C-alpha positions as CSV (number, residue, x, y, z in Angstrom):
1,M,20.2,-7.3,-19.0
2,E,21.7,-4.7,-16.6
3,R,20.6,-5.2,-13.0
4,Q,17.7,-2.9,-12.2
5,K,17.6,-0.7,-9.1
6,Q,14.2,-0.8,-7.3
7,L,13.9,2.6,-5.7
8,F,10.2,2.8,-4.9
9,S,10.5,1.0,-1.5
10,A,13.7,2.7,-0.3
11,Q,12.7,6.2,-1.6
12,P,8.9,6.5,-1.6
13,D,9.1,10.3,-1.7
14,L,10.9,10.1,-5.1
15,T,8.3,10.6,-7.8
16,S,10.3,11.8,-10.8
17,I,13.6,10.6,-12.2
18,V,15.7,10.7,-15.3
19,S,17.1,7.2,-16.1
20,T,18.0,4.9,-18.9
21,I,16.1,2.0,-20.6
22,I,17.9,-1.2,-20.1
23,A,15.4,-3.4,-22.0
24,A,12.4,-3.1,-24.2
25,R,9.9,-5.5,-25.6
26,T,6.5,-5.7,-27.2
27,H,3.4,-6.0,-25.1
28,P,-0.3,-6.6,-25.9
29,L,-1.1,-3.1,-24.7
30,G,1.8,-1.6,-26.7
31,A,5.3,-1.7,-25.3
32,A,7.1,-2.7,-22.1
33,V,10.3,-1.1,-20.9
34,A,12.6,-1.7,-18.0
35,V,14.2,1.4,-16.6
36,A,17.6,1.2,-14.8
37,D,16.4,3.2,-11.8
38,N,12.8,2.1,-11.2
39,I,10.4,4.2,-9.2
40,V,7.2,2.6,-10.4
41,R,5.6,0.3,-7.9
42,P,3.5,-2.5,-9.4
43,A,0.2,-3.5,-7.8
44,G,0.4,-5.9,-5.0
45,G,-0.5,-6.6,-1.4
46,G,-3.8,-4.8,-1.7
47,E,-2.2,-1.7,-3.1
48,P,-2.8,-0.4,-6.7
49,R,0.1,0.4,-9.0
50,D,1.6,3.8,-9.5
51,R,0.2,6.1,-12.2
52,G,2.2,8.6,-14.2
53,L,3.9,9.4,-17.4
54,V,7.1,8.4,-19.2
55,R,8.7,10.8,-21.7
56,C,11.2,9.5,-24.2
57,A,13.7,12.1,-25.7
58,D,11.7,15.2,-26.8
59,G,8.5,13.3,-27.4
60,P,5.2,13.6,-25.5
61,G,4.5,12.1,-22.1
62,L,3.2,8.6,-22.5
63,E,0.7,7.3,-19.9
64,I,1.8,4.4,-17.8
65,L,-0.8,1.7,-18.6
66,G,0.6,-0.8,-16.2
67,A,3.5,-2.2,-14.3
68,E,4.5,-5.9,-13.9
69,K,7.2,-8.2,-12.7
70,Y,8.9,-10.2,-15.4
71,E,12.2,-12.0,-15.3
72,G,13.3,-10.3,-12.1
73,S,12.6,-6.8,-13.2
74,T,9.7,-4.3,-13.1
75,W,8.5,-3.5,-16.6
76,V,6.5,-0.4,-17.3
77,I,3.7,-0.8,-19.8
78,L,3.3,2.0,-22.3
79,P,1.1,2.7,-25.3
80,A,2.0,1.6,-28.8
81,E,3.8,5.0,-29.5
82,A,6.6,3.7,-27.3
83,S,7.3,0.7,-29.6
84,A,10.3,2.4,-31.2
85,V,12.0,2.9,-27.8
86,I,15.3,1.0,-27.6
87,S,17.8,0.0,-24.8
88,G,20.1,2.8,-23.9
89,E,17.6,5.6,-24.5
90,Q,17.2,8.2,-21.8
91,V,13.7,8.7,-20.3
92,F,12.0,10.9,-17.8
93,V,9.6,9.2,-15.5
94,E,7.1,11.3,-13.6
95,L,4.6,9.7,-11.2
96,D,1.3,11.1,-10.0
97,S,2.7,12.2,-6.7
98,A,-0.7,13.1,-5.1
99,Y,-2.0,9.6,-6.0
100,R,1.0,7.9,-4.4
101,Q,0.6,10.1,-1.3
102,R,-3.0,9.1,-0.9
103,R,-2.1,5.5,-1.2
104,R,0.7,5.8,1.4
105,R,-1.6,7.4,3.9
106,L,-4.3,4.9,3.3
107,H,-1.9,1.9,3.6
108,T,-0.8,3.2,7.0
109,A,-4.5,3.7,7.9
110,V,-5.1,0.0,7.1
111,H,-2.3,-1.1,9.5
112,L,-3.8,1.2,12.2
113,A,-7.3,-0.1,11.7
114,I,-6.3,-3.8,11.9
115,R,-4.2,-3.2,15.1
116,A,-7.0,-1.2,16.7
117,M,-9.5,-3.9,15.9
118,Q,-7.2,-6.6,17.3
119,N,-6.5,-4.6,20.5
120,H,-10.2,-4.0,21.1
121,L,-11.8,-7.3,19.9
122,G,-8.9,-9.8,20.4
123,S,-8.9,-12.5,17.8
124,I,-10.2,-11.4,14.4
125,H,-9.8,-13.0,11.0
126,V,-8.9,-10.5,8.3
127,V,-10.4,-11.7,5.1
128,D,-9.6,-8.7,2.9
129,A,-7.5,-5.5,3.2
130,R,-7.1,-3.2,0.2
131,I,-6.8,0.3,-1.1
132,E,-9.4,1.0,-3.8
133,E,-8.1,1.6,-7.3
134,D,-8.8,5.4,-7.2
135,A,-7.1,5.6,-3.8
136,G,-10.2,7.3,-2.5
137,S,-10.7,4.9,0.4
138,A,-9.4,1.7,2.0
139,L,-11.4,-1.3,3.1
140,V,-10.6,-3.8,5.8
141,A,-13.0,-6.8,6.0
142,C,-13.0,-9.1,9.0
143,R,-14.8,-12.0,10.6
144,Y,-15.4,-12.0,14.4
145,S,-16.9,-14.5,16.8
146,T,-20.0,-12.4,17.2
147,P,-21.7,-9.6,15.3
148,I,-19.9,-6.3,15.7
149,S,-21.7,-3.6,17.7
150,D,-21.9,0.1,17.4
151,T,-20.1,0.3,20.7
152,D,-17.2,-1.7,19.3
153,I,-17.0,0.5,16.2
154,V,-16.9,3.7,18.3
155,A,-14.1,2.3,20.4
156,I,-12.1,1.2,17.3
157,D,-12.7,4.7,15.7
158,R,-11.4,6.4,18.8
159,A,-8.4,4.2,19.0
160,I,-7.4,4.9,15.4
161,R,-8.1,8.7,15.8
162,S,-5.9,8.8,18.9
163,E,-2.9,7.4,16.9
164,V,-3.6,10.0,14.1
165,L,-3.8,13.0,16.5
166,N,-0.8,11.8,18.5
167,P,1.3,10.5,15.6
168,R,3.9,7.8,15.9
169,P,6.7,7.4,13.5
170,V,6.4,4.7,10.8
171,T,9.7,3.0,9.8
172,I,10.8,0.2,7.6
173,L,13.1,-2.5,9.1
174,T,14.0,-6.1,8.2
175,A,14.2,-9.3,10.1
176,K,16.1,-12.5,9.2
177,S,12.8,-14.5,9.5
178,V,9.3,-14.4,10.7
179,E,10.4,-16.3,13.8
180,C,13.1,-13.6,14.6
181,A,10.6,-10.8,14.1
182,N,8.1,-12.5,16.4
183,K,10.9,-13.0,19.1
184,S,12.1,-9.4,18.8
185,Y,8.7,-7.6,18.8
186,G,6.5,-10.0,20.8
187,D,2.9,-8.8,21.1
188,L,3.5,-5.9,18.7
189,F,4.2,-8.4,15.9
190,R,1.3,-9.7,13.8
191,L,1.3,-11.8,10.7
192,S,-1.8,-12.3,8.5
193,E,-2.9,-15.9,8.2
194,R,-3.4,-15.2,4.5
195,Y,0.3,-15.2,3.8
196,T,3.2,-17.6,4.3
197,L,6.7,-16.0,4.4
198,N,10.1,-17.5,4.2
199,G,13.5,-16.0,4.7
200,R,14.1,-12.3,5.3
201,V,11.0,-10.2,5.8
202,R,10.4,-6.5,5.4
203,L,8.7,-5.0,8.4
204,V,6.5,-1.9,8.7
205,C,6.9,-0.7,12.2
206,I,4.5,1.8,13.9
207,K,6.6,2.6,16.9
208,G,5.3,1.0,20.1
209,Y,2.1,0.0,18.4
210,D,2.3,-2.4,15.5
211,V,4.8,-4.4,13.5
212,N,3.7,-6.2,10.4
213,P,5.5,-7.8,7.4
214,C,4.4,-5.7,4.3
215,S,5.9,-4.8,0.9
216,G,3.7,-1.7,0.4
217,L,4.4,2.0,0.6
218,H,3.4,3.8,3.8
219,Y,3.3,7.3,5.2
220,H,6.2,8.3,7.5
221,S,3.9,8.6,10.5
222,T,0.4,7.8,11.7
223,D,-0.7,11.3,10.9
224,I,-2.8,10.2,8.0
225,G,-5.1,13.3,8.3
226,P,-8.9,13.5,9.0
227,Y,-10.9,10.6,7.9
228,E,-14.4,9.2,7.9
229,L,-15.0,5.6,9.1
230,N,-17.9,3.7,7.7
231,V,-19.2,0.2,8.4
232,E,-20.3,-2.2,5.7
233,A,-22.3,-5.3,6.4
234,G,-20.9,-8.8,5.6
235,G,-23.8,-10.0,3.5
236,D,-25.2,-13.3,4.6
237,D,-22.5,-13.8,7.3
238,P,-23.6,-11.9,10.4
239,N,-20.2,-12.2,11.9
240,R,-18.4,-10.6,9.0
241,F,-18.0,-6.8,8.8
242,A,-15.9,-4.3,7.0
243,I,-14.8,-0.8,7.9
244,R,-14.1,1.7,5.1
245,I,-11.7,4.5,5.8
246,V,-12.3,7.6,3.6
247,P,-9.9,10.6,3.8
248,T,-11.8,13.9,4.4
249,K,-11.0,17.5,4.9
250,V,-12.7,17.6,8.3
251,W,-13.1,15.1,11.1
252,T,-16.3,13.0,11.3
253,S,-17.4,10.5,13.9
254,W,-19.2,7.2,13.9
255,F,-22.5,7.6,15.6
256,G,-24.0,4.2,14.9
257,K,-26.2,2.6,12.3
258,E,-29.2,4.5,11.2
């Protein structure tokens, strides 16, 4: 099979493309196709997959039902109507650009939130970090040595907001290894204990603020826009808490638990 170009990481603003099918196969949901120039990001790293349509020849737009890695390529899952598609056929891929943009902003918000919590609280254990399927909010769940207080949340909220209102550029770099990244960036570098990485690593760098290995898509600056920050209890664990970041049209502030 022809080598597939993965464009979603290098060109996250690219949300439509005309390309060629390099392979096709059946799938339990219908059909799976591999496109030469792929802009569809599969789910992973707490980030949902892309949504959108694929149009073959002069046919109707077919909804993207899924995206998965298989034999070194990204395969786009389409309805049964695409079962007649063959290699060499030209297709038009169009993503839901607003959905991708929301995910990118929220993913940058997750990085901001974790760094703000670490700066304020010190040692925290991140147990979950994800963007919800509808890209309507992001959740970061942590465990801390003591129960979190309203004063802590207010300080974290202010720290995040400061970076949004005084935006820093967000860039993607690479390092030869985790050890090299740690040596190069010092205290700015953080690595989740949930992952073990070997070899070259892709780094999401918030200039002068945070450096973290991550394969997801991010906004080009920390200007993620107005948001609402909510706090969710950790169930039976008093030292576990979660903050939820919800994009809004106007700024809101955390005033404490009711």
